C-alpha positions in Angstrom: -53.6 -39.4 -81.7 -52.7 -35.7 -81.7 -54.8 -35.1 -78.6 -53.0 -38.0 -76.9 -49.6 -36.5 -77.8 -50.6 -33.1 -76.4 -51.6 -34.7 -73.1 -48.2 -36.4 -72.8 -46.4 -33.2 -73.6 -48.5 -31.3 -71.0 -47.8 -33.9 -68.3 -44.0 -33.7 -69.0 -44.1 -30.0 -68.7 -46.1 -30.1 -65.5 -43.7 -32.6 -64.0 -40.8 -30.4 -65.0 -42.3 -27.4 -63.4 -43.2 -29.4 -60.2 -39.6 -30.7 -60.1 -38.2 -27.1 -60.3 -40.5 -25.7 -57.6 -39.6 -28.6 -55.3 -35.9 -28.0 -55.6 -33.7 -25.3 -54.0 -30.5 -24.7 -56.0 -27.3 -23.6 -54.3 -24.2 -22.7 -56.2 -20.7 -23.7 -55.2 -17.7 -22.0 -56.8 -14.0 -22.4 -56.4 -10.8 -23.8 -57.8 -12.0 -27.4 -58.5 -9.1 -28.2 -60.9 -5.5 -27.0 -61.2 -2.7 -26.4 -58.7 -5.1 -25.1 -56.0 -7.7 -27.8 -56.5 -7.2 -29.0 -52.9 -9.1 -25.9 -51.8 -11.9 -26.6 -54.2 -12.0 -30.2 -53.1 -12.3 -29.3 -49.4 -14.9 -26.7 -50.2 -17.0 -29.1 -52.3 -16.9 -31.8 -49.6 -17.8 -29.4 -46.8 -20.8 -28.0 -48.7 -21.9 -31.5 -49.7 -21.8 -32.8 -46.2 -24.0 -29.9 -45.0 -26.5 -30.3 -47.8 -26.7 -34.1 -47.2 -27.5 -33.4 -43.6 -30.2 -30.9 -44.4 -31.7 -33.1 -47.1 -31.9 -36.1 -44.7 -34.0 -33.8 -42.5 -36.4 -32.9 -45.3 -34.4 -30.1 -47.0 -35.5 -26.5 -46.5 -39.0 -25.1 -46.8 -40.1 -28.5 -48.0 -37.7 -28.4 -51.0 -34.8 -30.7 -51.7 -31.4 -28.9 -51.9 -29.5 -29.3 -55.2 -25.9 -28.3 -55.7 -24.5 -26.8 -58.8 -20.7 -27.0 -58.6 -18.6 -24.7 -60.8 -14.9 -24.5 -61.4 -13.3 -21.0 -61.5 -9.7 -22.4 -61.8 -8.7 -19.4 -59.5 -9.0 -17.2 -62.6 -10.9 -14.0 -62.3 -12.3 -14.3 -65.9 -13.5 -17.8 -65.3 -15.0 -16.6 -62.0 -17.2 -14.0 -63.8 -18.3 -16.6 -66.4 -19.1 -19.0 -63.5 -21.1 -16.3 -61.7 -23.1 -15.6 -64.8 -23.9 -19.3 -65.3 -25.0 -19.7 -61.6 -27.3 -16.7 -62.0 -28.8 -18.2 -65.1 -29.3 -21.5 -63.3 -31.4 -19.7 -60.7 -29.5 -20.5 -57.6 -30.8 -19.1 -54.3 -27.3 -18.3 -53.0 -23.7 -19.1 -53.6 -21.0 -20.6 -51.4 -17.6 -19.3 -52.5 -15.6 -18.2 -54.2 -12.3 -19.1 -52.5 -9.7 -16.8 -54.0 -10.2 -13.0 -53.4 -9.3 -12.2 -57.0 -12.2 -14.4 -58.1 -14.7 -13.4 -55.3 -14.4 -9.7 -55.9 -15.4 -9.6 -59.6 -17.9 -12.4 -59.2 -19.6 -10.6 -56.3 -20.5 -7.8 -58.7 -22.4 -10.3 -60.8 -24.3 -11.8 -57.9 -25.0 -8.3 -56.5 -26.6 -7.2 -59.8 -28.8 -10.3 -59.7 -29.6 -9.8 -56.0 -28.2 -13.3 -55.0 -26.5 -13.6 -51.6 -22.9 -14.9 -51.6 -21.0 -16.3 -48.6 -17.3 -16.8 -49.1 -15.6 -19.3 -47.0 -12.0 -18.3 -47.8 -11.7 -14.8 -49.4 -9.9 -12.6 -47.0 -9.0 -9.4 -49.0 -10.8 -6.5 -47.3 -12.0 -5.1 -50.6 -14.6 -7.9 -50.9 -16.8 -6.4 -48.2 -15.8 -2.8 -48.8 -17.7 -2.5 -52.0 -21.0 -1.5 -50.4 -22.8 -4.7 -51.4 -25.2 -5.7 -48.7 -25.6 -9.3 -50.1 -21.9 -10.3 -49.8 -20.7 -12.1 -46.7 -17.8 -14.2 -45.5 -17.3 -16.6 -42.6 -13.5 -16.2 -42.6 -11.6 -13.1 -41.4 -9.9 -10.3 -43.3 -6.3 -9.7 -44.3 -6.0 -6.6 -42.3 -6.9 -8.6 -39.2 -4.5 -11.5 -39.8 -1.7 -9.2 -40.9 -2.0 -7.1 -37.8 -1.7 -10.2 -35.6 1.3 -11.4 -37.6 3.1 -8.1 -37.5 2.5 -7.7 -33.7 3.9 -11.2 -33.1 7.0 -10.6 -35.2 7.8 -7.2 -33.8 6.6 -7.5 -30.2 7.0 -11.2 -29.4 9.9 -12.3 -31.6 11.4 -8.8 -31.6 12.9 -9.2 -35.0 14.3 -6.2 -36.9 15.2 -7.1 -40.5 12.1 -8.1 -42.5 11.9 -9.3 -46.1 8.5 -9.4 -47.8 7.6 -11.4 -51.0 4.2 -11.4 -52.6 2.7 -13.2 -55.6 1.0 -10.2 -57.4 -2.5 -11.6 -56.8 -5.3 -9.7 -55.0 -4.8 -11.9 -52.0 -1.1 -12.1 -51.9 -0.2 -8.5 -52.5 -3.0 -7.3 -50.3 -1.9 -9.5 -47.4 1.8 -8.5 -47.9 0.9 -4.8 -48.0 -1.3 -5.1 -44.9 1.6 -6.8 -43.0 4.0 -4.1 -44.0 1.6 -1.5 -42.8 1.3 -3.0 -39.3 5.0 -3.4 -38.7 6.4 -1.4 -35.8 9.7 -0.9 -34.0 12.1 -2.7 -34.1 10.9 -4.2 -37.4 11.9 -2.6 -40.7 11.6 -3.8 -44.2 14.9 -4.5 -45.8 13.5 -6.1 -49.0 10.1 -6.0 -50.8 9.7 -7.9 -54.0 7.3 -10.1 -56.0 7.1 -13.5 -57.7 4.7 -14.7 -60.3 2.1 -17.3 -59.3 2.7 -20.5 -61.2 6.5 -20.1 -61.5 8.7 -22.8 -60.0 12.2 -21.2 -59.7 12.6 -18.3 -57.2 16.3 -18.4 -56.7 16.9 -15.1 -58.4 14.6 -13.3 -56.0 15.9 -15.3 -53.0 19.5 -14.4 -53.9 18.5 -10.7 -53.6 16.8 -11.4 -50.3 19.9 -13.2 -49.0 22.0 -10.2 -49.6 19.9 -8.2 -47.2 20.4 -10.7 -44.3 16.8 -10.8 -43.1 15.6 -12.2 -39.8 12.3 -13.2 -41.3 10.8 -13.7 -44.8 7.1 -12.9 -44.9 5.2 -14.4 -47.9 1.9 -13.1 -49.3 0.6 -16.0 -51.4 -0.5 -19.6 -51.5 1.1 -22.9 -50.7 2.4 -24.1 -54.1 4.7 -21.1 -54.3 5.2 -20.8 -50.6 6.5 -24.4 -50.2 9.0 -23.9 -53.0 10.1 -20.5 -51.6 11.1 -21.8 -48.2 12.6 -25.0 -49.7 14.8 -23.0 -52.1 15.6 -20.5 -49.5 17.1 -23.2 -47.3 19.0 -24.6 -50.3 20.6 -21.2 -50.8 21.7 -21.1 -47.1 19.1 -18.6 -46.0 18.3 -19.2 -42.3 15.7 -16.5 -41.8 12.4 -17.5 -40.3 9.5 -18.0 -42.7 6.0 -16.8 -42.3 2.8 -16.6 -44.3 -0.9 -16.2 -44.1 -3.8 -18.6 -44.3 -2.9 -19.4 -47.9 0.0 -21.6 -46.9 -2.0 -23.5 -44.2 -2.3 -27.3 -44.7 -0.3 -30.4 -45.3 0.2 -29.6 -49.0 2.7 -26.7 -48.0 4.6 -29.1 -45.9 4.6 -31.8 -48.6 6.2 -29.4 -51.1 8.7 -27.8 -48.7 9.7 -31.0 -46.9 11.9 -30.6 -43.9 12.5 -26.9 -44.9 8.9 -26.2 -43.7 9.9 -26.8 -40.1 9.5 -23.7 -37.9 7.3 -21.8 -40.5 4.7 -19.5 -38.9 1.2 -18.8 -40.3 -2.0 -17.1 -39.3 -5.3 -18.9 -39.4 -8.4 -19.6 -37.5 -8.4 -21.8 -34.3 -7.7 -25.5 -34.3 -11.1 -27.0 -34.8 -10.1 -30.1 -32.8 -10.1 -27.8 -29.8 -13.5 -26.3 -30.6 -16.3 -28.2 -28.8 -19.0 -27.3 -31.3 -16.9 -28.7 -34.1 -16.8 -32.3 -32.8 -19.8 -33.6 -34.7 -18.6 -32.0 -37.9 -15.1 -33.6 -37.6 -16.6 -37.0 -36.9 -19.1 -36.9 -39.8 -16.6 -35.4 -42.2 -13.8 -37.9 -41.3 -16.2 -40.8 -41.6 -17.1 -39.8 -45.1 -14.0 -38.1 -46.6 -11.1 -38.5 -44.2 -9.5 -35.7 -42.2 -10.9 -32.2 -42.9 -8.8 -29.7 -44.8 -8.2 -26.2 -43.4 -11.2 -24.7 -45.2 -13.6 -27.7 -45.1 -15.3 -26.5 -41.9 -15.6 -22.9 -43.3 -17.5 -24.2 -46.4 -19.7 -26.4 -44.2 -20.5 -23.5 -41.9 -21.2 -21.1 -44.8 -23.6 -23.6 -46.2 -25.4 -24.1 -42.9 -25.7 -20.3 -42.4 -27.2 -19.8 -45.9 -29.7 -22.6 -45.5 -30.6 -21.5 -42.0 -31.2 -18.0 -43.3 -33.5 -19.3 -46.0 -35.4 -21.3 -43.5 -35.6 -18.5 -40.9 -36.7 -16.0 -43.5 -39.4 -18.5 -44.6 -38.5 -17.7 -48.2 -35.7 -18.0 -50.7 -36.4 -14.5 -51.9 -33.0 -12.8 -51.9 -34.0 -9.6 -50.0 -35.6 -11.7 -47.2 -32.5 -13.9 -46.9 -30.1 -11.1 -46.9 -32.0 -9.2 -44.2 -32.1 -12.4 -42.1 -28.3 -12.9 -42.6 -27.7 -9.3 -41.3 -30.0 -9.5 -38.3 -29.5 -12.9 -36.8 -26.8 -14.9 -35.0 -26.1 -18.5 -36.2 -25.0 -21.4 -34.1 -22.3 -23.2 -36.1 -19.5 -25.8 -35.9 -17.2 -22.8 -35.3 -19.4 -21.4 -32.6 -21.8 -18.5 -32.8 -21.4 -16.3 -35.9 -23.0 -13.0 -36.7 -22.2 -10.5 -39.4 -21.6 -6.7 -39.2 -23.1 -4.2 -41.6 -20.4 -5.0 -44.2 -20.9 -8.7 -44.2 -17.8 -9.5 -42.2 -17.8 -11.8 -39.1 -18.2 -9.8 -35.9 -15.0 -11.0 -34.3 -11.6 -11.7 -35.9 -10.8 -15.5 -35.8 -7.0 -15.4 -36.2 -4.4 -17.2 -34.1 -0.7 -18.1 -34.7 0.3 -21.5 -36.0 3.8 -23.1 -36.5 5.1 -26.2 -38.3 6.5 -28.5 -35.6 7.6 -32.1 -36.2 6.1 -32.0 -39.7 2.7 -30.6 -39.0 1.0 -27.3 -38.3 0.1 -26.8 -34.6 -1.7 -23.9 -33.0 0.5 -21.8 -30.7 
């Protein structure tokens, strides 16, 4: 009887080991709950779609791809805890995080473990300025989008009085400061102030802004606060144009701001409905989940690149995957993507958008 039990235990252990060796684990990290959960939802769906397509074709290196989804709640402390869990779970790579204030501390954890990380939405330059060769992103950088925004405001719109508001986060303050740095004649900053992410009433700040009679309010932050800012600005009689970065892109900003959103400018990547290589992605995503969110395709692309690198390297060994990521070009739904020595995309993707008739349209 004892001999029989030992045989059963041995068979279970062997099956467990076989299961683990036939599975490739990929981590997904972002704000899956909370006031920014729409970003996490879009990320999760984009990654799942890519993985489903790969698994239908046999996975990668003969292994089925398994996702481990973690919620960092756009909190840096949670992001570090998430990163440690993913390392312990033995993931071959990580898609995420979304928020820069999460990606930066989490990247240090992945770097120590030698695990490649590809962010689909973290734009703060510091992420790829740390000297980590295993950190990548498929989106652009804040210094790139801020420069385009500043040039548009000063050269095209020829505005002079600029108010800047930021939300004290790594992303929001970093973007606002980059925008301020790139302003040129005739633009000059007549107000620079901050709000706290999560607050709902910004009328005190906006009253100070109104006293400076700005031509434009530039916001470094994300849509929950951005939508309220422009709505309350209009309620106070402020007629200045409103502008933000990629953090305000999407229907959620318009839903919060209502009619006050009309005319708002933003910087973001190109309209994927006008990108020929994105057609299949849009069709497949829409059939499964409905219309893609702004970052759905970036999460999808990041996943495809990671899995292509593992396949191309012929191994999930981190050093081999990282080397492949740095030395190859990838055909994606967003076109051909390659990375520079820092892990940034080789070409800035940013263009100007504006809210017209209740939706964002590319200018």
